[in-house]
N, C-alpha and C positions, 0 to 999 in steps of 0.2 A: 618684804614689802613694809614700808614705813607705817602703814595703817593697820597692820595685822596684829591681833592680840590673841593670846591663848589663855584659856581658863581651864584648868584640869581639876576634876573633883574626884576624890577617892572615897571608898567606903570607910566609915569611922573605925579604923583599925590601925594599930601601930605598924608603921612601915618597916619592913625588914632592913637590916643593914646599918642602922643608925649608930650602933656601937662601933662598927668597922669604920664608919665615916669619921667619927670623932678621933679614933686613934690615927687614922690617915692624916687628919688635920694637924695633929700635934707634930707628926713627923715632917709634914710639908712645911709648917712654920719654921721648923728648926733648919731645914735645908730645902729652899725652893727648887723645884724641878728646872725652872728657867728663871732668870732674873726679870725678863721682860718679853711679853708676847704682843705682837701686833695683830689686830683683828681686821681682816680684809673684807669687811662687810659693813652693814649699817642696820639701823632699826632694832627690832626685837631680838634677833639672834646675836647681834653684837652686844647688846645689854646682857643677854643670857650668859655669854662667854665671860664678859667682864665680872659677873657675879661670882662665878667659880674661881676665876683667877684671884680675886680679892680674898676669898676664903683660904686660898692656898699661899697667899703672901707673894703673889706674882704681880708685878706692875704691868699696866696695859697701855697700848697705843691705839687710838682711834684714827682712822682715815675718814675723810669726808669730802664731798663735792661742795660747790658754792651753794647748792640748794639745801644742804644739810648742815649749815654752819651752826644752827641752833638745835640740832637734833639731840635726843636724849642720850644716845650712845657717846656723843661728843662731850656732853656734860659729865658723864660718869667715868670716863677714862682718865688715867693719870696724865697722858700726853695726847696731843692731837696734831695731825698733819693734813693740810689741804692738798688734795691730789688732782684738782682739775675742775672744769666747768660742770654745770648741772647734769648734762646727758651722761649716763653711766658708761657709754662707749668711749667717752673722753676722760673718765675718772676711775670708777671702780673696776673697769675691764682693762685698764692699762697696767700690764704686768711690770713694765719698767718703772712706773711711778710707785708701785707698791714696794718693789725691791729697793728703790731709792729711799723710801720712807723708813724702811728697816735699817738701812745703813745710817741714815741721819739720826735716828733715835737709839740705835744700838740694840734693837729688838732681835733676839736670838731665834725666835720662832714665829710662825704665822698660823693663826686659826682662820680657815676660809669661810666658816659658817656654811650656808647653803645658797645655791644660785651663784651668780657672778662667775668667779674663777674657781669655785670649789671642785669642779669636775673637769678642769682643763689640765691635761698632762704637761702642757707647755709651762704652766705656772709652777708645778712641782719641780720640773727640770730647772727652771730659772732660779728658783730659790736654792736648790741644791748646788747649782754652779756658784752662787754667791755665798755659800757656807751657811745658809739659813735653813732651819728645820721646818718642814711642812707638816702641820698637825693633821695628818690624813694618810691615805694609802700612797704607795709609790706609783710612778708613772705607768708601769706595766699593768697594774691592776686597774687604774683609771681608764687606760686605753682599752683593755680587754673587755671591761664591763660597760664602757660608754657607748659602744656600738651595739644596737639592738640585735642586728643580724649575727655578728660575731659572738656576742654573749650567749645567744640561744644555741649556737653550735658548741660552745664551751660547756654549757649546761648539759647538752645531750651526752657529750663525752664523759662528763662527771656523774652520769646516771641520774640526773635531775629530770623530773617529768616536765615535758614542754607541750605547748599547744600544737596540734597538727597544723602544718603550714608549709609554705615555700620560702626557704630562708636564703634566697639569693636576690640581689637587686633585679627588679623587673623592668625591661627596656621600654615597653609601650603598653597602651591600654588594651590592645587586642590580645597580647600575651597574658595580661592580667585576667582577662575574662576566661581564657582557657584554663588558667591555674585555679581560678575560683570555681569553675565547673567541676574540676577534678577533686578539689577539697570538699565541695558541697556547701551551698548557701545555708545560713548567712555567713559572710566573711568580714574580717576587719582589715582594711588597708592602712598600713602604718609607716610612718617615716622612720628610716633606720637610725637617724641621728636625733630623733624626736624626744619630746618631753613636754610636760604641762598641757597635754591634750591637743597639741598642735600636730598637724599632718596625719590626722586620723579620720577615717570614713568607714561607716558600716554600709555594706551592700547586701541586698536580699535577692537581687537578680542581675542578669547581664547588663541591663541598661544602667542600673545604679553603680555597678562595678566599673563600667567604662567611664562614666561621669566622675565617680569618686576617685579613680586613679589620677585623672587630670587635676582635680582640685587638691588632692593630697600632695601630689608632686609639687604644684605651684606653691602651696603653703610651706612645704618642707624647705624648698629652695629659699623662700623669702625669710623664713625663721632661723634656719640653721646653715644656710649656704651649702646645702647638701640635699639634692633632690631624689636620692635613692629611697624607694619604698619596697616593702615586702607585704605578703598576704598570709594571714593565718585564720584558722576557724574562729568565728565569733561565738563565745560561750554565752548562752542565753541564761537569764536569771543569775548573773554572776555575783560573787562577792569578792571584794578587793581586800585580801588579807596579806600582811607583810610580816616578815620575821626580822627582828633586830639582832644584829651580830656585833661582836667585838672580838678582834684578833690582835695578837702581838707579834713582835719580830722574832719570837722564840718558837714559833710553830703551834701556839695555842689559839684556839678559836672557840667561842661560846655563842650559843643562841640564847637571847634574853626574852623568850616568849614572843607573842605576836600582837599585832594591832589590827583591829577591824577598821577599815577605811572606806566602807561601801557608800556612805552618804556623801555624794559629790554633786557639783554643778559644773557643767562644761568640762568634765573630766578633771576638775579641781577638787581636792578634798575639803569638806566643810566641818564634818564631825568625825572624830576618831575615838576609839575606845580600846582598852586593854584590860583583861584578855578578851578575845572574841567570844560572844555568847553562842556562836554557831558551832565552834570546833569541839570535838571530844578529845580526850587525852591521847588516844592513839594517833589521830590525825595531827595534833599539835606536835607530838614527838617526831613523826615522820617528816613533817614540813621543816622543823628545826634541824634535823639531821641532814636533809637534802641541801638546805641553805648553807650549812657548815661545809659540806662536801664541795660545793661550788666555790666557796671562799677559799678553801684550802688548795683548790686547783689553780688559783692565781696568786697563792701565797699572800693572802689578804691580811693587812694589818690596819688597825684603827676601827672606828665605828662604821658600819655600813648596813644597808637594808636590802634584803631579797624580797621582791614583791611577787605575789602569786595571785592567779585568778582561781577561785574555787566555785565549783558548780553546786547545784542543789543536792547532789549525792555525796558531797565532801571530796570529790575528786579534784586534785589541785594541779595547777600547771604553772611553770615558771613564766613570769612576765618580763622582769627586768631587775637589775641591781643598781641601787643608788650608792655611789661611793663617797658618801658624806653623811653628816648629821641631818636628820629629818626634822621638819617643822613639828611633827607630832611626837618627838622623843619624850616630852614630859610625862605622857601616860605610862610609858615603860619605866621611867624613873620612879614613878609613884607606886607601882606594883612590885618593883624589885628592891627599892631602897638604894639603888646605885646612881651615881652622878656620871653620866656618859661623857660630859665634857672633861671631867677629871680623868676618867679612864683613857680618853684620847690623848690628853696631855702626858700621862704616865707612859703610854705606849710610845709616843713620839720621843720620849726621853730614854727609850730602850729598856724600860722596866718590863718585867713579866706581869701578866695579869694576876691580880691578888686572890683569885678564887677559881675553882673548877666548876664544871657543869652542874655537879650535884649540889653546889653551894648557892646556885641562882634561885632565889625565893620567888614565889608567886603568891602575893598576899593582897587581898582586896580587889577592887575594880576601880578603874578611872575612866573618865570621859573628858574629851577636850573639844571645845567649840572655838572655831576661828571667827574673829570679828573683822569684817572687811569694810574698806572705805568705798562702798558701792551704793547706788541708788536703787532700792527695790522697786520703785514706781517707774523706772525707766529700764526695765529688763536687766537690772543689776549692772548698769554701766559704772565704770569707775567714777568716783565722786571726789572732787578736789576742793580745797578751801581751808579756812581756819576751823579748828576743832573747838567750837564754842563751848560745848558741854561734854564732859567726859567723866563717868563715874565707874570705877572698878569695883568688883566684889572685894570684900575685906579678906586678905590672905590669912590663912590659919593652917592648922595641922592637916586639914583635909581639902583646902582650897588653895590653888596656886595660880598666880597671874604672871604671865610673861608678856611684856609690852615694850614697844619702842616709841610710844607717843605720850603726850601729856595734854591736859586742858590748856587751850590757848596756843597750842602748836599748829604749825602749817602742814597741811597735807598737799604737797605740790604735785604737778603733773608728772614729776620725775620719780 
């Protein structure tokens, strides 16, 4: 989102891995992993990827719609390519236009950021067909983890703890009620192809289940062109805790500790922190090992995140896997000293991960706050217009600002 900003603050402590980063920098400057990378995204995440590419001596290409001609990521990139009108369906979601932009500029690889085409297996396949590297997992892993029903089945096979529920598409509301009665209320009705809190309804009784099935199905169809929904037990007093992973094409996969993402609005994360103040060492290790087991089951490579619901007794259940970089990745970088974008690029270039699980440090604590272009006096509705005044915290050793906006810039309806 163009108006999203991230501020991460760590404990006043030296971050691990800085000496490793310097030596990696020296090698990277001598021989770039890729000559040029195109970022198939906009806003804060595009700027974030550009920053690491510059440090590694890799040239960058920004793509933009007509609405984003003056966007910050366009100004920061080495080259820019207009890919269409303002609506994202006619620009950022057009696979053919992204591939054409790569060919036009000679970009050898594409970083998808998050959202847009980042979890579309068709995008990875189209790039592969054109001989362009996708900085992310392969189509098999994207497909396997992108469907919430199928991913839960895979998780069960891999020995990962899952929420009790009915993991097949439910044909009608009457059947939904029967299933909910068997599971026991409260239940959560969820879209199989869902994300971002869409196609989700909580039901505490038969009437709410019947009504929730209809509304969840309709919203799923409108949002994802897929009206399949399933039902699982709703965990009360839950915490949303996720495990960051990184895997390579040589069979190595590491967990990079966890992030606590329980502070949300409309199922959208607002505040994230790492590590979680709720977990103990035993639970943290068990969650990390189960996340790695799931990733290895689909031969996962690149950065990814396995999300869990954790109850008040620290029992945890697999929720879903995001096969991309997450908005909240900076807090993980601050407590580990690792650059996830750099690792993604190195993995995409067929390199082995430069560290083992025992080398993954956990030092300090970090919190991230997202800043939204929303109006708190109108129930947090999206707010558009010129950004008349914008003041960031001063970046320093313990303060990080990731932004895609600037004072005087336009926050458009797109």
